[in-house]
C-alpha positions in Angstrom: -25.6 46.9 3.5 -26.0 44.7 6.6 -23.6 42.0 7.8 -25.7 39.2 6.2 -25.6 40.8 2.8 -21.9 41.3 3.1 -21.3 37.7 4.1 -23.5 36.6 1.2 -21.5 38.6 -1.4 -18.2 37.3 0.0 -19.3 33.6 0.2 -20.8 33.8 -3.3 -17.3 34.4 -4.7 -16.5 31.1 -3.2 -19.8 29.7 -4.6 -18.7 30.7 -8.1 -15.6 28.5 -7.7 -17.9 25.6 -6.7 -20.1 26.1 -9.8 -17.0 26.2 -12.0 -15.8 22.9 -10.5 -19.3 21.4 -11.2 -19.0 22.5 -14.9 -15.5 20.7 -15.0 -17.3 17.5 -14.0 -20.0 17.7 -16.6 -18.1 19.2 -19.6 -14.8 19.2 -21.3 -13.4 22.6 -20.6 -10.3 22.4 -22.7 -11.8 24.1 -25.8 -13.4 27.1 -24.2 -13.1 30.8 -24.8 -11.6 31.8 -21.5 -12.5 35.4 -21.6 -16.1 34.7 -22.3 -16.0 32.1 -19.6 -14.7 34.5 -17.0 -17.2 37.3 -18.1 -20.1 34.8 -17.8 -19.1 34.0 -14.1 -18.7 37.7 -13.3 -22.2 38.3 -14.9 -23.6 35.4 -12.8 -22.1 36.9 -9.6 -23.6 40.4 -10.3 -27.1 39.1 -11.3 -27.4 36.6 -8.4 -26.1 39.3 -6.0 -28.7 41.8 -7.1 -31.4 39.1 -7.0 -30.5 38.3 -3.4 -30.4 41.9 -2.3 -33.6 43.2 -4.1 -35.8 40.2 -4.6 -37.2 38.6 -1.4 -39.3 36.0 -3.3 -37.8 32.6 -3.2 -39.5 31.5 -6.4 -38.0 34.5 -8.3 -34.5 33.7 -6.9 -34.9 30.1 -7.9 -35.8 31.0 -11.5 -33.0 33.4 -11.8 -30.5 30.9 -10.4 -31.5 28.1 -12.8 -31.5 30.5 -15.7 -28.0 31.7 -14.9 -26.7 28.1 -14.4 -28.0 27.3 -17.9 -26.4 30.4 -19.4 -23.0 29.3 -17.9 -23.4 25.9 -19.5 -23.4 27.7 -22.9 -19.7 28.2 -22.5 -19.1 24.5 -23.0 -19.6 22.6 -26.3 -22.0 19.8 -25.6 -25.6 18.6 -26.3 -28.7 20.4 -25.0 -29.6 17.3 -23.0 -26.3 17.4 -21.1 -26.6 21.1 -20.5 -30.1 20.9 -19.0 -29.0 17.8 -16.9 -26.0 19.8 -15.6 -28.2 22.8 -14.8 -30.8 20.9 -12.9 -28.4 18.6 -11.1 -26.1 21.5 -10.0 -29.1 23.4 -8.6 -30.7 20.4 -6.8 -27.3 19.4 -5.2 -26.6 22.9 -4.0 -30.2 23.3 -2.8 -30.0 20.1 -0.8 -26.7 21.2 0.7 -28.2 24.5 1.7 -31.2 22.7 3.4 -28.6 20.5 5.2 -26.8 23.6 6.4 -30.1 25.1 7.8 -30.7 21.9 9.7 -27.2 21.8 11.0 -27.2 25.4 12.2 -30.6 24.8 14.0 -29.2 21.8 15.7 -26.2 23.9 16.8 -28.5 26.7 18.1 -30.6 24.3 20.1 -28.1 21.9 21.5 -24.6 23.5 21.6 -24.5 27.3 21.3 -27.1 30.1 21.4 -27.1 32.2 18.3 -29.2 35.2 17.3 -31.0 35.2 13.9 -28.3 37.2 12.1 -25.5 34.9 13.2 -27.6 31.8 12.3 -28.0 33.2 8.8 -24.3 34.0 8.5 -23.3 30.4 9.5 -25.9 29.0 7.1 -24.4 31.0 4.2 -20.8 29.9 5.1 -21.6 26.3 5.9 -23.7 25.7 2.7 -20.7 26.9 0.7 -18.3 24.7 2.7 -20.6 21.6 2.3 -20.9 22.2 -1.4 -17.2 22.6 -1.6 -16.6 19.2 0.1 -19.1 17.5 -2.3 -17.6 19.0 -5.4 -14.1 18.0 -4.4 -15.2 14.5 -3.7 -16.9 14.3 -7.1 -13.8 15.8 -8.8 -11.6 13.1 -7.3 -14.0 10.4 -8.3 -13.8 11.7 -11.8 -9.9 11.6 -11.6 -10.1 7.9 -10.4 -12.4 7.1 -13.3 -9.8 8.7 -15.7 -7.1 6.5 -14.2 -5.4 9.4 -12.4 -4.0 8.3 -9.0 -5.5 10.0 -6.0 -3.6 9.2 -2.8 -5.3 8.6 0.6 -3.7 11.8 1.8 -5.4 13.8 -0.9 -8.8 12.2 0.0 -8.2 13.1 3.7 -7.2 16.7 2.9 -10.4 17.4 0.8 -12.5 16.5 3.8 -10.5 17.8 6.8 -9.6 21.2 5.4 -13.1 22.6 4.6 -14.7 20.9 7.6 -12.0 22.3 9.9 -12.6 25.7 8.3 -16.3 25.4 9.0 -15.8 24.4 12.7 -13.3 27.3 13.1 -15.6 29.8 11.7 -18.5 28.7 13.8 -16.3 28.9 16.9 -15.0 32.3 16.0 -18.4 33.7 15.3 -19.7 32.4 18.6 -17.1 34.1 20.7 -16.9 37.4 18.8 -19.2 40.1 20.1 -22.2 41.0 17.8 -20.9 44.5 17.4 -17.6 43.3 15.8 -19.2 42.5 12.5 -16.3 43.9 10.6 -14.1 41.3 12.3 -16.5 38.5 11.4 -16.4 39.6 7.8 -12.6 39.8 7.7 -12.5 36.3 9.3 -14.9 34.9 6.7 -12.8 36.3 3.9 -9.6 34.8 5.3 -11.2 31.4 5.8 -12.5 31.3 2.2 -9.3 32.5 0.8 -7.3 29.8 2.6 -9.7 27.1 1.2 -9.4 28.5 -2.4 -5.6 28.8 -2.3 -5.1 25.3 -0.7 -7.3 23.6 -3.2 -5.9 25.5 -6.1 -2.5 24.1 -5.1 -4.1 20.7 -4.7 -5.5 20.9 -8.3 -2.1 22.1 -9.6 -0.4 19.1 -7.9 -2.8 16.6 -9.4 -2.4 18.2 -12.8 1.4 18.2 -12.5 1.4 14.5 -11.5 -0.8 13.6 -14.5 1.4 15.6 -16.9 4.5 14.0 -15.5 3.1 10.6 -16.3 2.3 11.7 -19.8 5.7 13.2 -20.2 7.2 9.8 -19.3 5.2 8.2 -22.0 6.1 10.8 -24.5 9.8 10.5 -23.7 9.5 6.8 -24.2 7.8 7.4 -27.5 10.5 9.9 -28.6 13.2 7.4 -27.7 11.4 4.8 -29.8 11.2 7.3 -32.8 14.9 8.1 -32.4 15.9 4.5 -32.4 13.7 3.8 -35.5 15.4 6.7 -37.4 18.8 5.3 -36.5 17.6 1.9 -37.9 16.3 3.6 -41.1 19.4 5.7 -41.6 21.7 2.7 -41.1 19.6 0.6 -43.6 19.7 3.4 -46.1 23.5 3.9 -45.7 24.0 0.2 -46.3 21.9 0.4 -49.5 24.0 3.4 -50.8 27.2 1.5 -50.2 25.8 -1.6 -51.8 24.7 0.4 -54.8 28.1 2.0 -55.2 29.8 -1.5 -55.1 27.0 -3.2 -57.1 29.1 -3.8 -60.2 31.8 -5.6 -58.3 29.2 -7.8 -56.5 27.5 -8.7 -59.8 31.0 -9.6 -61.2 31.8 -11.8 -58.3 28.5 -13.6 -58.4 28.8 -14.1 -62.2 32.2 -15.8 -61.8 30.8 -18.1 -59.1 27.8 -19.1 -61.2 30.1 -19.7 -64.3 32.1 -22.0 -62.1 28.9 -23.6 -60.9 29.9 -22.9 -57.4 26.3 -22.5 -56.2 27.2 -22.9 -52.5 29.6 -19.9 -52.6 27.1 -17.9 -54.6 24.3 -18.5 -52.1 26.6 -17.6 -49.2 27.6 -14.4 -51.0 24.0 -13.5 -51.6 23.2 -14.1 -47.9 26.0 -11.7 -46.9 24.5 -9.1 -49.2 21.1 -9.7 -47.8 22.3 -9.4 -44.1 24.3 -6.3 -45.0 21.2 -4.5 -46.5 18.9 -5.9 -43.9 19.3 -4.0 -40.6 19.5 -6.8 -37.9 17.8 -4.6 -35.3 14.8 -3.8 -37.4 12.2 -6.5 -36.5 9.0 -4.5 -37.5 8.8 -3.4 -41.1 5.1 -2.7 -41.7 5.8 0.8 -43.1 3.7 2.2 -40.3 6.3 4.5 -38.6 4.6 4.8 -35.3 3.9 1.1 -34.7 7.3 0.0 -36.2 9.3 2.4 -34.0 7.6 1.3 -30.8 7.9 -2.4 -31.6 11.6 -2.2 -32.7 12.4 -0.2 -29.6 10.7 -2.7 -27.2 11.8 -5.8 -29.1 15.4 -4.6 -28.9 15.0 -4.2 -25.1 13.6 -7.8 -24.9 16.5 -9.2 -26.9 19.0 -7.5 -24.5 17.4 -9.8 -21.7 17.8 -12.9 -23.8 14.1 -13.0 -24.7 13.1 -14.4 -28.1 10.2 -12.3 -29.7 8.0 -14.0 -32.3 6.3 -11.2 -34.2 3.4 -11.4 -36.6 2.7 -7.9 -38.0 0.1 -7.1 -40.7 -1.2 -3.5 -40.6 -1.6 -0.6 -43.1 1.0 2.2 -43.3 -1.5 4.6 -41.7 -3.9 4.2 -38.7 -6.4 6.7 -37.5 -5.3 6.0 -33.9 -3.3 8.7 -32.2 0.4 7.9 -31.8 0.2 8.7 -28.1 -2.4 6.0 -27.5 -0.4 3.5 -29.7 2.6 4.3 -27.6 0.6 3.8 -24.3 -1.0 0.5 -25.4 1.8 -1.2 -27.1 4.6 0.2 -24.8 2.9 -0.8 -21.5 1.7 -4.3 -22.7 5.1 -5.2 -24.0 6.8 -3.8 -21.0 4.6 -5.9 -18.8 5.3 -9.0 -20.9 9.1 -8.4 -20.8 9.1 -7.9 -17.0 7.0 -11.1 -16.5 9.2 -13.2 -18.8 12.4 -12.0 -17.1 11.1 -13.3 -13.8 10.1 -16.8 -15.0 12.0 -20.1 -15.3 10.0 -20.9 -18.4 11.4 -20.6 -21.9 11.9 -16.9 -22.5 9.7 -16.3 -25.6 7.1 -13.7 -26.3 4.5 -14.0 -29.1 3.1 -10.8 -30.4 0.5 -10.6 -33.1 -0.9 -7.3 -34.5 -3.3 -7.4 -37.4 -5.7 -5.0 -39.0 -9.0 -6.2 -40.5 -12.3 -4.5 -41.3 -11.3 -1.2 -39.6 -10.3 -2.9 -36.4 -6.8 -3.3 -35.0 -6.3 -6.6 -33.1 -3.4 -7.3 -30.7 -2.6 -10.6 -29.1 0.2 -11.1 -26.7 1.4 -14.4 -25.1 4.2 -14.5 -22.5 5.3 -16.8 -19.7 5.1 -15.7 -16.1 5.8 -17.0 -12.6 2.1 -17.7 -11.8 1.8 -14.9 -9.3 -1.2 -12.6 -9.8 -2.7 -9.9 -7.4 -6.3 -8.4 -7.4 -7.6 -5.4 -5.8 -11.3 -4.5 -6.0 -11.7 -7.1 -8.8 -9.0 -5.3 -10.7 -5.6 -6.9 -11.7 -2.8 -4.9 -10.0 1.0 -4.9 -10.2 3.1 -7.4 -8.2 6.1 -5.1 -8.5 7.6 -4.1 -5.1 7.5 -0.5 -6.0 3.6 -0.1 -6.1 3.8 3.8 -6.1 5.6 3.9 -9.5 4.1 0.7 -11.1 0.6 -0.5 -11.7 -0.3 2.7 -13.6 0.5 1.2 -16.9 -2.6 -1.1 -17.2 -4.9 1.8 -16.1 -3.3 4.0 -18.9 -3.9 1.2 -21.4 -7.6 0.9 -20.4 -8.0 4.7 -20.6 -6.6 4.7 -24.2 -8.7 1.8 -25.2 -11.9 3.5 -24.0 -11.2 6.4 -26.3 -11.7 4.0 -29.3 -14.5 1.9 -27.7 -12.1 -0.9 -27.6 -12.0 -4.2 -25.7 -9.2 -5.6 -23.3 -9.3 -9.3 -22.4 -6.7 -10.7 -19.9 -6.5 -14.3 -18.9 -3.9 -16.8 -17.8 -2.9 -20.4 -17.0 -0.5 -21.7 -14.4 2.6 -20.3 -16.3 1.3 -18.4 -19.4 -0.2 -15.0 -19.6 -2.5 -13.9 -22.4 -3.5 -10.4 -23.4 -6.0 -9.7 -26.2 -7.3 -6.3 -27.2 -8.9 -4.5 -30.1 -9.1 -0.9 -31.1 -11.5 0.5 -33.6 -10.0 2.8 -36.3 -12.4 5.7 -36.6 -11.3 8.6 -38.8 -12.3 11.3 -36.3 -10.0 10.0 -33.6 -6.9 11.0 -35.5 -7.0 14.5 -34.4 -7.9 14.0 -30.8 
């Protein structure tokens, strides 16, 4: 096996990783049989390798490549239209990048360094994979941004500089190594590709960790709300048990007051009984445990800051909206309202209206604010000093709303902020 074939087989391992990243862009890869997926990529590697080694006809290689791309898409649940689109686009993008690699190497050979045919072919194989890697990383990061996952400028810089730096280093290395040291070239190529794979594996892991960290914060907030709700329920039930135990005595006392026509004392006594049974910290009583727990938790926080909350709540006991999304939407919107109200000189009152009608959940929030707003790329952003840890909330709300084809409308006057949104209540979203 000559050096070109060796470099091809090595670089194609890297190429499989690129194709896998393409599939992650087109398809949801969460519900996939991992063993079959791995076997399909190994099968692709073997078939494409044999086609390169034994078929010299470009048309045959093209047909085999497209067919293998399509077979890989069968791993992922989706429509035939999307699978065909993914197959064609993946091949076209990789073909364009390979052509760009050929042009680049030709330019280098003519203007910068003189390379023989074998070295030109080796650099074309390496550079085409590097170029495709840069493109797929850029597309992956655009997908993360679309999904409201923060990608820092340092990450954007790294996805460009590392593979490009690898390519430049490889070209320099090949140009200075004697043609007879092909083993050294192959070892260098392996090391370069392994460095890129390991670096970006760590990069993917860091992005995934940051995303999971944000979700864990929301889940922790949700758990705190549930715990608070259970405390309120237990307290209310305990009060009812005590009242039931002393019911005979209370009836006797009320009977005496009524017989004496002391209505004022009787009404006062009834009010004490009502206040005793009614938990003072339980503001939301719709019967929907998810919504009630979040609202009670957040409203109690608002009350601690001296904020009066006017709540209008009319929803069924069960909604086909995932509790995680309810926590994200209600939690973040109320948090923003509380933070804005704290920092205003206006009357500290928040109005919350949540209603359910015709399979749609409507939420309206009105709160005072200091009149300061900030926009970036036509998007409302946080005015909090700690931008690194704030400003994610509204993006998370939009992401949850999109899952239910919902609508978010934000507008404001000089001193009042209005947030209106609706979420559809489809049955099939409950299990997502």
